[in-house]
Structures are given as C-alpha cells and as structure tokens.
C-alpha positions in Angstrom: 62.4 170.9 99.0 62.9 171.2 102.8 66.0 173.0 103.4 65.8 173.0 107.8 67.2 170.8 109.7 65.5 167.8 111.2 65.3 169.7 114.7 63.6 173.0 113.7 59.9 171.9 114.3 61.2 170.5 118.2 62.3 174.4 118.4 59.6 176.1 116.9 57.3 173.7 119.0 58.7 175.0 122.3 60.0 178.5 121.4 56.1 179.5 120.1 54.4 179.3 123.8 56.5 181.9 124.9 57.4 184.5 122.0 56.3 187.5 124.2 57.5 186.2 127.2 59.3 188.4 129.4 61.4 185.8 131.2 61.2 182.5 128.9 62.9 180.8 131.5 60.6 180.5 134.3 58.0 179.6 131.7 59.3 176.1 131.0 57.3 174.3 133.4 54.1 175.7 131.9 54.9 174.8 128.4 55.7 171.3 129.3 52.7 170.6 131.2 50.5 172.8 128.7 52.0 171.1 125.5 52.5 166.8 127.3 48.7 167.2 129.0 46.9 168.3 125.5 45.0 165.3 124.5 45.2 167.1 120.6 48.9 166.9 121.0 50.3 163.9 119.9 54.3 163.6 119.9 57.0 161.0 120.6 58.3 163.0 123.4 61.9 160.9 123.3 62.1 162.0 120.3 61.4 166.1 121.0 64.1 165.5 123.4 66.5 164.3 121.0 65.9 167.3 118.7 65.9 169.7 121.4 69.4 168.1 122.0 70.9 167.9 118.7 69.3 171.7 118.1 71.3 173.0 121.3 74.6 170.9 120.2 74.6 172.6 116.6 76.3 176.4 115.8 73.3 176.9 114.4 71.4 180.4 115.8 68.5 178.8 117.1 66.5 182.7 117.8 66.3 182.9 114.1 64.1 179.5 113.7 60.8 181.4 114.0 60.3 185.0 113.9 60.5 185.7 118.0 61.9 188.8 120.2 64.2 187.1 122.2 67.9 186.7 121.7 69.9 183.6 121.0 71.9 183.3 125.1 67.9 183.6 126.2 66.6 180.8 124.1 69.2 178.8 124.3 68.9 179.1 127.9 65.0 178.2 127.9 65.9 175.4 125.8 68.7 173.3 127.6 66.0 174.3 130.9 63.6 172.8 128.5 65.5 169.9 127.7 66.5 169.1 131.4 62.9 169.0 132.5 61.8 167.1 129.6 64.5 164.5 130.5 62.9 164.5 134.1 59.9 164.1 133.2 60.5 161.3 130.5 62.6 159.1 133.4 60.4 159.1 135.9 
C-alpha cells in the first residue's frame, strides 16, 4: 500500500540532483537542462509541473520527502524556482 502523496515522485526527481549542492536555487537551470534533455528520461513535463505545484501548495514537509541536507525553506525556494522555470520552458 502506497501512502505517499501523488506529488512525491516529482519532488524526489527534482531534489535528487541537488541533494548535496551548496546553493540549490542556483542549480535550477542545470537540473532542468539535464532532466529534460536526457533521452532516457521520458516524462510528461506538464504533469510534473502540476505535481510540483500541488506539493508546494501542501503543508507537508517537502524536505522530508527524501533524505537530504537542506532545510524546508531551501527546498521550497528551490522547487518554487523549478516550477517557474519549468512553466517558462513549457510555454515557449
């Protein structure tokens, strides 16, 4: 039985590449470029964006979605910037 929210995989997908980054917010462009250009990564990016928005709208501790070193504030700031950048890429 899976008790994780529907958005958990999207959060983990975006947090994994910055787990040990000193300043994750500065890594958004690199992470999106890597994930969106990998031929092996097949994703519905519109669905990913909706999942990230749902995660950010929740009161859940997103920093606890996976083991990593950043605070809740840092993870939320990073995911907010990811969402904005992803929305921009999808609308252009």
